[in-house]
C-alpha positions in Angstrom: 0.0 0.0 0.0 2.8 2.4 0.7 4.0 2.0 -2.9 0.7 2.7 -4.6 0.8 6.4 -4.1 4.3 6.7 -5.5 3.3 5.1 -8.7 -0.1 6.8 -9.2 0.7 10.4 -8.3 2.3 11.2 -11.6 -0.5 9.8 -13.8 -3.0 11.5 -11.5 -1.4 14.9 -12.1 -0.7 14.5 -15.8 -4.2 13.2 -16.6 -5.8 16.1 -14.6 -3.9 18.7 -16.6 -4.6 16.8 -19.9 -8.3 16.8 -19.0 -8.3 20.5 -18.5 -6.5 21.0 -21.8 -9.0 18.7 -23.6 -12.0 20.7 -22.1 -10.6 23.9 -23.5 -9.6 22.4 -26.9 -9.3 18.7 -27.8 -6.8 19.6 -30.5 -4.6 21.2 -27.9 -4.7 18.0 -25.8 -3.7 15.9 -28.8 -0.9 18.4 -29.7 0.5 18.2 -26.2 0.3 14.4 -26.1 2.2 14.2 -29.5 4.9 16.8 -28.6 7.9 16.8 -26.4 5.9 18.6 -23.7 4.5 15.3 -22.4 7.8 13.5 -21.7 9.3 16.8 -20.4 6.5 17.2 -18.0 6.9 13.6 -16.8 10.6 14.2 -16.1 9.9 17.6 -14.5 7.1 16.3 -12.2 9.0 13.2 -11.3 12.1 15.3 -10.4 10.0 17.5 -8.1 8.3 14.5 -6.5 11.6 12.9 -5.8 13.2 16.0 -4.4 10.2 16.5 -2.0 10.3 12.8 -1.2 14.0 13.0 -0.3 13.4 16.1 1.8 10.8 14.2 3.8 12.7 10.9 3.6 11.7 7.8 5.6 12.6 4.1 5.4 10.5 3.7 2.2 12.0 6.6 0.3 14.5 4.7 -1.8 11.9 2.2 -2.9 9.5 5.1 -3.7 12.1 6.8 -5.9 12.5 3.7 -7.9 8.7 3.3 -8.3 8.4 6.9 -9.3 11.1 6.5 -12.0 9.2 3.5 -13.5 6.0 5.6 -13.5 7.9 8.4 -15.2 8.6 6.1 -18.1 5.2 4.4 -18.4 2.9 7.3 -17.8 3.7 9.4 -20.9 3.5 6.4 -23.1 0.0 5.5 -21.8 -1.2 9.1 -22.0 0.1 9.4 -25.6 -1.7 6.1 -26.5 -5.0 7.4 -25.1 -4.6 10.7 -27.0 -3.9 8.9 -30.2 -7.2 7.1 -29.9 -9.1 10.2 -29.0 -11.5 11.6 -31.7 -13.2 14.3 -29.6 -14.0 17.7 -31.0 -14.4 19.5 -27.7 -13.7 23.3 -27.9 -14.8 25.9 -25.4 -16.2 28.8 -27.4 -14.9 32.3 -26.9 -18.1 33.5 -25.2 -19.1 34.3 -21.7 -21.1 31.1 -21.2 -18.4 29.0 -22.9 -15.5 30.4 -20.8 -17.5 30.4 -17.6 -18.4 26.7 -18.1 -14.7 25.9 -18.6 -13.7 27.9 -15.6 -16.4 26.4 -13.4 -15.3 22.9 -14.6 -11.7 23.7 -13.7 -12.8 24.9 -10.3 -14.9 21.7 -9.6 -12.0 19.5 -10.8 -9.7 21.4 -8.5 -11.9 20.7 -5.5 -11.9 17.0 -6.4 -8.1 16.9 -6.8 -7.7 18.6 -3.4 -10.0 16.1 -1.8 -8.1 13.2 -3.2 -4.8 14.7 -2.1 -6.1 15.4 1.4 -7.3 11.9 1.9 -5.9 9.1 -0.4 -2.5 10.6 -1.4 -1.7 11.8 2.1 -2.8 8.5 3.7 -5.4 10.3 5.7 -8.7 8.5 4.9 -10.0 9.5 8.3 -10.8 12.9 6.8 -12.9 11.3 4.0 -16.3 11.4 5.8 -15.8 15.2 6.4 -14.7 15.8 2.8 -17.3 13.6 1.1 -20.2 16.1 0.9 -17.8 18.6 -0.7 -16.6 16.0 -3.2 -20.2 15.0 -4.1 -21.2 18.6 -4.5 -18.2 19.3 -6.8 -19.0 16.1 -8.8 -22.6 17.2 -9.4 -21.5 20.7 -10.4 -18.8 19.2 -12.7 -21.3 16.9 -14.4 -23.8 19.8 -14.9 -21.1 22.2 -16.3 -19.8 19.6 -18.7 -23.4 19.0 -20.0 -23.8 22.7 -20.5 -20.4 22.9 -22.2 -21.4 20.1 -24.6 -24.6 21.9 -25.5 -22.7 25.1 -26.2 -20.5 23.3 -28.8 -23.0 23.5 -31.6 -24.3 27.0 -31.0 -22.8 29.9 -33.0 -21.4 32.5 -30.7 -20.6 36.1 -31.5 -16.8 36.4 -31.2 -15.7 39.6 -29.4 -12.0 40.5 -29.5 -11.6 40.6 -25.7 -13.1 37.2 -25.1 -11.2 35.8 -28.0 -8.0 37.1 -26.4 -8.9 35.4 -23.1 -9.4 32.1 -24.9 -6.2 32.4 -26.8 -4.4 33.3 -23.6 -5.7 30.3 -21.7 -4.8 28.0 -24.6 -1.2 29.3 -24.8 -0.8 29.4 -21.0 -1.9 25.7 -20.7 0.9 24.8 -23.1 3.5 27.0 -21.5 2.6 26.0 -17.9 2.3 22.2 -18.6 6.0 21.5 -17.9 6.8 23.8 -14.9 3.4 23.4 -13.2 4.5 21.2 -10.4 7.8 23.0 -9.8 5.8 26.2 -9.4 3.4 24.6 -7.1 6.0 23.2 -4.7 8.5 26.0 -5.1 6.2 28.3 -3.1 6.3 25.9 -0.2 9.9 24.7 -0.4 12.0 27.9 -0.2 12.0 29.5 -3.7 8.9 31.8 -3.7 10.6 34.6 -5.7 11.9 32.3 -8.4 8.5 30.5 -8.5 6.6 33.8 -8.9 9.0 34.9 -11.7 8.4 31.7 -13.6 4.7 31.9 -13.2 4.5 35.5 -14.3 6.7 34.7 -17.3 4.3 32.1 -18.5 1.4 34.4 -18.1 3.1 37.3 -19.9 4.2 35.1 -22.8 0.7 33.7 -23.1 -0.7 37.2 -23.2 1.8 38.4 -25.9 1.0 35.3 -28.1 -2.8 35.8 -27.5 -2.5 39.5 -28.6 -0.6 38.4 -31.7 -3.3 35.9 -32.6 -6.3 38.3 -32.0 -4.8 41.2 -33.9 -3.7 38.8 -36.7 -7.3 37.6 -37.0 -8.5 41.2 -37.1 -6.2 42.0 -40.0 -7.3 39.0 -41.9 -11.0 39.6 -41.6 -10.8 43.4 -41.7 -14.5 43.5 -40.6 -14.0 46.2 -37.9 -14.9 43.8 -35.1 -11.9 44.7 -33.0 -12.0 48.4 -33.1 -13.8 51.5 -34.5 -13.3 53.0 -37.9 -10.4 55.2 -39.0 -9.8 58.2 -36.8 -10.4 56.2 -33.6 -7.8 54.5 -31.4 -6.1 51.5 -33.1 -7.4 48.0 -32.3 -4.4 47.1 -30.1 -5.0 50.1 -27.9 -8.7 49.4 -27.6 -8.0 45.8 -26.7 -5.4 46.9 -24.0 -7.9 49.3 -22.5 -10.6 46.7 -22.2 -8.2 44.1 -20.8 -6.8 46.6 -18.3 -10.3 47.3 -16.9 -11.0 43.6 -16.7 -7.7 42.8 -15.0 -8.3 45.6 -12.4 -11.8 44.4 -11.7 -10.6 40.8 -11.5 -7.7 41.8 -9.1 -10.1 43.6 -6.8 -12.5 40.6 -6.7 -9.5 38.2 -6.1 -8.3 40.3 -3.1 -11.8 40.1 -1.6 -11.9 36.4 -2.2 -8.5 36.0 -0.5 -9.8 37.9 2.5 -13.0 35.8 2.7 -11.4 32.4 2.1 -10.8 30.4 5.3 -7.2 29.7 6.0 -6.3 26.0 5.3 -4.2 24.6 2.5 -2.3 26.9 0.3 -4.0 25.4 -2.7 -7.5 26.2 -1.4 -6.6 29.9 -1.3 -5.0 29.7 -4.7 -8.0 27.9 -6.2 -10.5 30.4 -4.7 -8.5 33.5 -5.8 -7.9 32.2 -9.3 -11.5 31.2 -9.9 -12.9 34.5 -8.7 -10.3 36.5 -10.8 -11.1 34.5 -14.0 -14.9 34.7 -13.6 -14.8 38.5 -13.0 -12.4 39.0 -15.9 -14.6 37.0 -18.2 -17.7 38.9 -17.1 -16.1 42.3 -17.6 -14.6 41.3 -21.0 -18.0 40.0 -22.1 -19.6 43.3 -21.1 -17.0 45.3 -23.0 -17.4 43.3 -26.2 -21.2 43.5 -25.9 -21.1 47.3 -25.3 -18.8 47.7 -28.3 -21.1 45.6 -30.5 -24.1 47.7 -29.7 -22.2 50.8 -30.6 
């Protein structure tokens, strides 16, 4: 029993991240599974797990390191085989309902992941009765949101530039963050918070730059005036920056309020709460900005 967790922790984390990528865009999930990102992530996560394991070493540590090494070889192969058989067409639309369904699904999955870590992976099943109602509620919410997301697939949605930017940014960020995700998560708790913050901000900044490139490139191709007003008005890039600035300020304010209201427990609980509130607020403000521009 003491070896099971060492083998299953890597596939648990990799499949959770792959699931999130597939919810946003099934093509992104298959691209990650076919690329070098998957084996690199396996090596990165296993290295982090082994360093943490050694820092908290016990009589089972050496055996666990061997088991984790075997899992690091087998897990990316199995994930790649699953992705090769996948024919899904899931793609969250760049709309308020589509992005909120994705963010809500991400939050519900995050709750389930935390429950599993808090009970099974930390050998503390005594907490399961207390955590079970929360896990059931998250499961029901997740099933409902995935049903909503599947119904949104076939519906045409008016694409606003700000919401399109958010979707592109999320897509790029998932690719960029896939490899360093676990190092960032443990770096905060194991003595390198400044470096961890820098890496996290770098992935976000790079994703935003790439998303802006994609959105403005689409605007130039279509030339339909959907990004900005006619000649004589501010350029599309400046308008997009203004809308995003307002959305980020509103999201930051809401996230600070969420941080103040969230009960102090695990670091990940605070992170999940703050991130979810920030994203929901940002999506709402971006949707309002696009709708207001369209009516004009």
